[in-house]
DRENBA-555189 format. One line per 8 residues: number of its first residue (from 1); their letters; for each residue x, y, z of N, C-alpha, C, CB. Coordinates in Angstrom, 3 decimals, padded with zeros to 6 digits, always signed. Glycine has a CB too. Example, Ala and Ser with C-alpha at 12.3 -4.5 7.8 and 13.67 -1.06 7.14 Angstrom:
<rs>
1) AS) +013.190,-005.690,+007.800,+012.300,-004.500,+007.800,+013.200,-003.300,+007.800,+011.308,-004.473,+009.046 | +012.850,-002.250,+007.080,+013.670,-001.060,+007.140,+012.900,+000.030,+007.870,+014.084,-000.598,+005.725 .
</rs>
This chain:
<rs>
1) MAKVPIST) +065.303,-079.286,-052.357,+064.555,-079.929,-051.295,+063.444,-080.740,-051.918,+063.995,-078.897,-050.293 | +063.167,-081.877,-051.342,+062.050,-082.708,-051.853,+060.759,-082.181,-051.413,+062.168,-084.136,-051.413 | +059.765,-082.353,-052.252,+058.387,-081.924,-051.905,+057.834,-082.702,-050.771,+057.463,-082.059,-053.083 | +057.161,-082.077,-049.761,+056.460,-082.688,-048.735,+055.041,-082.787,-049.125,+056.630,-081.973,-047.476 | +054.476,-084.018,-049.443,+053.202,-084.138,-050.047,+052.039,-083.377,-049.438,+052.881,-085.480,-050.074 | +051.898,-083.261,-048.093,+050.762,-082.654,-047.550,+050.922,-081.131,-047.300,+050.423,-083.348,-046.313 | +052.102,-080.621,-047.558,+052.335,-079.235,-047.333,+051.693,-078.312,-048.361,+053.765,-079.003,-047.293 | +051.114,-077.182,-047.806,+050.384,-076.269,-048.699,+051.264,-075.053,-048.966,+049.002,-075.838,-048.077 .
9) SYRVYVSG) +052.313,-074.818,-048.072,+053.201,-073.735,-048.268,+054.506,-073.956,-047.614,+052.612,-072.514,-047.795 | +055.543,-073.236,-048.012,+056.875,-073.327,-047.512,+057.437,-071.940,-047.184,+057.749,-074.039,-048.512 | +058.079,-071.866,-046.009,+058.718,-070.577,-045.607,+060.223,-070.816,-045.874,+058.412,-070.169,-044.015 | +060.785,-069.850,-046.634,+062.229,-069.883,-046.903,+062.912,-068.688,-046.211,+062.505,-069.858,-048.448 | +063.868,-068.998,-045.432,+064.553,-067.948,-044.638,+066.043,-068.114,-044.863,+064.198,-068.042,-043.088 | +066.702,-067.059,-045.257,+068.122,-067.013,-045.634,+068.743,-065.871,-044.903,+068.322,-066.862,-047.171 | +069.864,-066.138,-044.235,+070.666,-064.992,-043.583,+072.139,-065.222,-043.834,+070.406,-064.894,-041.985 | +072.855,-064.108,-043.927,+074.261,-064.072,-044.039,+074.891,-063.233,-042.946,+074.642,-063.567,-045.367 .
17) TSGVVLDK) +076.156,-062.931,-042.993,+076.774,-062.142,-041.953,+076.234,-060.705,-041.888,+078.257,-062.120,-042.161 | +075.538,-060.169,-043.012,+074.928,-058.897,-043.009,+073.511,-058.912,-042.547,+075.006,-058.327,-044.313 | +072.946,-060.041,-042.221,+071.549,-060.128,-041.803,+070.711,-060.990,-042.729,+070.951,-058.754,-041.723 | +069.467,-060.826,-042.573,+068.447,-061.577,-043.365,+068.313,-061.031,-044.770,+067.073,-061.527,-042.671 | +068.449,-061.964,-045.742,+068.376,-061.648,-047.168,+067.093,-062.082,-047.772,+069.501,-062.273,-047.907 | +066.403,-063.072,-047.149,+065.141,-063.626,-047.656,+064.363,-064.151,-046.537,+065.362,-064.710,-048.683 | +063.073,-063.776,-046.391,+062.126,-064.359,-045.453,+060.755,-064.307,-046.076,+062.145,-063.626,-044.090 | +060.438,-065.392,-046.786,+059.238,-065.362,-047.622,+058.447,-066.679,-047.639,+059.626,-065.007,-049.022 .
25) WYSSVEAC) +057.148,-066.623,-047.550,+056.346,-067.790,-047.711,+056.005,-068.029,-049.185,+055.095,-067.666,-046.884 | +056.083,-069.314,-049.657,+055.772,-069.674,-051.028,+054.648,-070.693,-051.046,+057.011,-070.223,-051.744 | +053.713,-070.644,-051.974,+052.737,-071.676,-052.056,+053.421,-072.967,-052.526,+051.591,-071.264,-052.994 | +052.800,-074.092,-052.246,+053.356,-075.389,-052.672,+053.434,-075.399,-054.223,+052.459,-076.604,-052.130 | +052.414,-074.874,-054.850,+052.423,-074.852,-056.323,+053.573,-073.973,-056.825,+051.058,-074.330,-056.878 | +053.822,-072.915,-056.232,+054.816,-072.008,-056.652,+056.259,-072.542,-056.382,+054.588,-070.695,-055.964 | +056.457,-073.152,-055.206,+057.831,-073.636,-054.861,+058.066,-075.060,-055.360,+058.057,-073.588,-053.321 | +057.017,-075.842,-055.559,+057.262,-077.246,-055.846,+056.384,-077.692,-057.012,+056.996,-078.114,-054.597 .
33) PTDVCSVE) +056.656,-077.241,-058.222,+055.839,-077.603,-059.392,+056.055,-079.074,-059.729,+056.190,-076.705,-060.620 | +057.091,-079.678,-059.229,+057.390,-081.119,-059.455,+057.692,-081.702,-058.080,+058.628,-081.343,-060.478 | +058.412,-082.793,-058.024,+058.770,-083.436,-056.746,+059.932,-082.736,-056.074,+059.117,-084.905,-056.964 | +060.579,-081.785,-056.789,+061.682,-081.084,-056.201,+061.332,-079.588,-056.060,+062.952,-081.283,-057.048 | +061.617,-079.006,-054.911,+061.217,-077.598,-054.623,+062.387,-076.709,-054.892,+060.727,-077.412,-053.146 | +062.190,-075.535,-055.443,+063.214,-074.593,-055.603,+062.549,-073.179,-055.765,+064.112,-074.981,-056.814 | +063.316,-072.124,-055.323,+062.796,-070.768,-055.561,+063.957,-069.989,-056.065,+062.164,-070.106,-054.269 | +063.631,-068.833,-056.756,+064.674,-067.938,-057.180,+064.771,-066.735,-056.180,+064.395,-067.449,-058.641 .
41) FPTTLATD) +066.016,-066.333,-055.942,+066.176,-065.227,-054.996,+065.721,-063.916,-055.774,+067.737,-065.128,-054.454 | +065.081,-062.997,-055.018,+064.667,-061.742,-055.644,+065.812,-060.815,-055.908,+063.669,-061.050,-054.795 | +066.996,-061.173,-055.411,+068.174,-060.239,-055.608,+069.484,-061.084,-055.730,+068.298,-059.184,-054.361 | +070.443,-060.529,-056.254,+071.759,-061.164,-056.363,+072.392,-061.232,-055.042,+072.657,-060.437,-057.322 | +072.931,-062.376,-054.659,+073.585,-062.531,-053.367,+075.014,-062.031,-053.420,+073.555,-063.986,-052.925 | +075.440,-061.317,-052.412,+076.863,-060.846,-052.331,+077.704,-062.044,-051.823,+077.021,-059.549,-051.336 | +078.995,-061.854,-052.116,+080.039,-062.846,-051.640,+079.890,-062.926,-050.134,+081.561,-062.408,-052.049 | +079.588,-064.109,-049.641,+079.284,-064.245,-048.156,+079.065,-065.759,-047.891,+077.939,-063.361,-047.708 .
49) KYTWWVQT) +079.008,-066.115,-046.623,+078.514,-067.372,-046.173,+077.076,-067.254,-045.702,+079.387,-067.908,-045.084 | +076.184,-068.061,-046.124,+074.763,-067.977,-045.786,+074.308,-069.256,-045.189,+073.920,-067.642,-046.998 | +073.209,-069.127,-044.354,+072.531,-070.244,-043.797,+071.112,-070.099,-044.247,+072.666,-070.317,-042.256 | +070.455,-071.252,-044.646,+069.150,-071.214,-045.073,+068.333,-072.210,-044.266,+069.082,-071.472,-046.528 | +067.047,-071.865,-044.071,+066.098,-072.759,-043.379,+064.799,-072.833,-044.176,+065.817,-072.263,-041.919 | +064.138,-073.958,-044.099,+062.858,-074.141,-044.770,+061.887,-074.635,-043.733,+062.960,-075.129,-045.976 | +060.699,-074.096,-043.683,+059.659,-074.566,-042.821,+058.362,-074.851,-043.690,+059.389,-073.501,-041.678 | +057.739,-075.990,-043.426,+056.517,-076.377,-044.170,+055.287,-075.994,-043.355,+056.505,-077.918,-044.484 .
57) YSSAGYGP) +054.157,-075.884,-044.037,+052.898,-075.647,-043.411,+051.855,-076.396,-044.106,+052.569,-074.217,-043.372 | +050.886,-076.952,-043.348,+049.653,-077.620,-043.793,+048.546,-077.406,-042.768,+049.895,-079.140,-044.014 | +047.414,-077.951,-043.102,+046.317,-077.879,-042.148,+046.623,-078.568,-040.826,+045.091,-078.479,-042.749 | +047.653,-079.425,-040.823,+048.046,-080.111,-039.587,+048.972,-079.205,-038.729,+048.764,-081.462,-039.926 | +049.424,-078.085,-039.326,+050.262,-077.153,-038.563,+051.584,-076.965,-039.211,+050.459,-077.629,-037.154 | +052.582,-076.395,-038.427,+053.914,-076.111,-039.029,+054.856,-077.330,-038.836,+054.558,-074.809,-038.373 | +055.654,-077.461,-039.795,+056.755,-078.506,-039.732,+057.994,-077.952,-039.087,+057.125,-079.032,-041.154 | +058.922,-078.847,-038.824,+060.164,-078.367,-038.224,+060.996,-077.581,-039.230,+060.977,-079.539,-037.676 .
65) WMSSTFKV) +061.931,-076.786,-038.764,+062.918,-076.019,-039.601,+064.013,-076.991,-040.077,+063.572,-074.798,-038.771 | +064.212,-077.171,-041.326,+065.346,-077.931,-041.915,+066.331,-076.929,-042.376,+064.910,-078.872,-043.099 | +067.822,-077.001,-041.996,+068.746,-075.923,-042.285,+070.034,-076.495,-042.948,+069.088,-075.142,-040.975 | +070.793,-075.584,-043.655,+072.073,-075.922,-044.342,+072.815,-074.577,-044.585,+071.811,-076.726,-045.751 | +074.011,-074.711,-044.900,+074.811,-073.504,-045.219,+075.294,-073.565,-046.690,+076.049,-073.383,-044.236 | +075.582,-072.460,-047.236,+076.251,-072.344,-048.572,+077.068,-071.106,-048.670,+075.232,-072.349,-049.706 | +077.967,-071.057,-049.598,+078.801,-069.922,-049.697,+078.774,-069.400,-051.126,+080.205,-070.256,-049.252 | +078.738,-068.105,-051.300,+078.764,-067.475,-052.628,+080.194,-066.889,-052.700,+077.579,-066.328,-052.827 .
73) SP) +080.862,-067.326,-053.758,+082.287,-066.854,-054.022,+082.305,-065.989,-055.233,+083.286,-068.056,-054.231 | +083.282,-065.064,-055.327,+083.377,-064.197,-056.459,+083.806,-064.991,-057.712,+084.354,-063.063,-056.163 .
</rs>
């Protein structure tokens, strides 16, 4: 995801068929050290189909949820 210049933090929410696997806020510095944002999962993901959402936050308030799906195959 591309960095949102005024954002101070990002919420990453990931769920699969077994439920939520990640719901965590990251600081802008932590998630976006360059113009591209990325985070490492704290655990290995099982084979499944997942949906992820990202929400930004700044002093102006919360941004909209941006979503996509991905699949982990064996």
